[in-house]
Structures are given as structure tokens and as C-alpha cells.
N, C-alpha and C positions, 0 to 999 in steps of 0.2 A: 248488406246492400241488396236492394230488390233486383231480381233478375229482369233483364230487359228482353222483351219479345219484339220480333219484327212488326212493323206497321202492316205489312202484307205478307201472307204466306203463299207459296206456290200451290200447296195441296193441303186439304183437310182430310184426315184419314178417319173414316167412319167404320166402326166394327162393333161386334158384340164382344163383351168381355171374355166369353168362352173361347173366342178365336185369337185372343191377344198373343198367347205364347206360340201357337203353331204358325201364324201368318202375320198378324198385325205388327208385332214388335220387330221381327226380322225384316219386314218390308220397310218399316220406318227407319231402322238403322241403315239399311242399304241405300235408301233414298237420300238420307242426310249425308252419307259417305259420298254420294254422287253429286252433292252440291245443291240439293233441292231443300227448300225450307218447308217443313211439315208441321201442321197443327196436329198434335197427338196428345190425347188426354193425359197420359202418364207424364209427359214432359211439361204440360201447361197447367194442369189442375193441381191445386194444393188444398190441403185440409181446410175446410171452412168456406171455400169458394162456392158461389152459386153455380151449380151445374148448368142450368138453363142459360144463365147470363153469359157464362164463359163459352158455351157452345155457340150461342148466337153471335158472340164477338168473333169467335174463330171462323164461323161460316161467312160472316160479312167480310172478313179479311183475306179470304182464300180465292185464288183464281180457279181452282179445280177441286173436286171432291172425289176421292177414291172411296168406293163403298165395297166392303168385303161382304159379299152376299153369301150367306150360309143358312142352314136351318135355324140356327140360333139368332142370326140377324133378323130373319123374317118373323120370329116369334116374340121379339122384344120391342118395347115401346120407344125407348130412347133412340136406337138406330133408325127406326121408322121416322121419327120426328126430324132427325138430321137429314134423312133422305128428302123429306117434304121440303125442308129449307133449301136444299140444293136444287130441287126441281123448280122451286119458286125463283131462285137466282137465275137458273137456266132460261126459264120462260121470259123473265124480265130482260135478260141480255140478248136473247136470241142466239146464243152460242152454246156449244156443247161444253158442259161443265162437269158432267158425271162420268167417271171412269170406273166401271164395275169390274170386280174380280170375283169369280165364282169359287167358293171353297166348300168342299163336301156337298156339292149340289150339281145337278145336271139340268139341261134345258127343259126336259119334260117336267121335272119336279118344280122348276121355277115357273113354267107356264101355268101350272095349276095355282100357284100362289100370287104371281105378279106378271101377267102377260106383258106389261109395258117394259119391265126390266129384262124379260127373257128375249125381247126383240133387239136389245142393244149388243153391239160388238163388245165382247168382254175378254179379259184375260182370265186364265184359270190357275189356281194355286199349284196345280200339278205341273205346270210349265217350269216352276222353280223361280226363286227370287231374282237371279240375274236377268232372266228373260223378261220377267214382269217389269223390272226397273228399266230395261231398254225400251219396252213398249210405252211406259209412262213418260220417259224422257222424250220420246218421239212425239207424244201427244202434247206435252206441255211446251215444247220448243217449236211447235208448228208455226 
């Protein structure tokens, strides 16, 4: 039987594959445990899927996007495209949609790469998963 996915997700989790083990997967698991529905590539993408189409579908179905900003994120094409999609949704809705988490990067380094992202209030992976989950729950349940 085909797996059923929700029509709407609370959160789209955007990350570079290099950050999956350290932060993305543990954060995904903690959010799901807290009752949040999360679009996470590992859980949704299957062999043979069109990556672009599935990501577009995921972005369109999500209320918020968590972006794990790291040196790897900033150097890769796919995460940047996901971010572009989230920014477009944010502009269209006029509501905050992007919840950044900084991982292995500080404000100065981010300012040099993306001043727009550096200006946003962000969580930091050093705070630990439970603290990040609480911040995310507060944002999505506002």
C-alpha cells in the first residue's frame, strides 16, 4: 500500500545533507515526537521521485520552513532553491514563514554570505534540540 502523506505539513525542514546526522534528523525526530508534522526528505523522498517536484510539493504544503543554515547549506544549490521558494511564499503571504537555525556558523560569517538571513532572529544548534523544539513550537502555535 502507498504511504499516505498529510495534505498540509506544519514545517518544511531544509538542510544540507552534510548536516543531516548532526542536526536535521534529530530535530525532525524531536518535532515529530512533539506532534508537529514535518516534510523531511528522508521520510518523503523515495528512489525514482523527481527531487524538484517533491520539494515544490512539500514547500507548497507547509506553513513554515526551518532552514538549517551552515557553511554547507550556503555552498549548495538545492538548499538555496528551497530557501528561494520559502522566501517567495513569505512575500506572497506577508507572514513570517522562515525559521532559521544556525549550525556551525556565526553572525559575522553569515553577514558576509547572506546579510538578509543574518538579520533574522534565529535559533542556534548549540542551544540543543529540546530548546529549539520549544522555540519552534512557540513560533508555529502563535
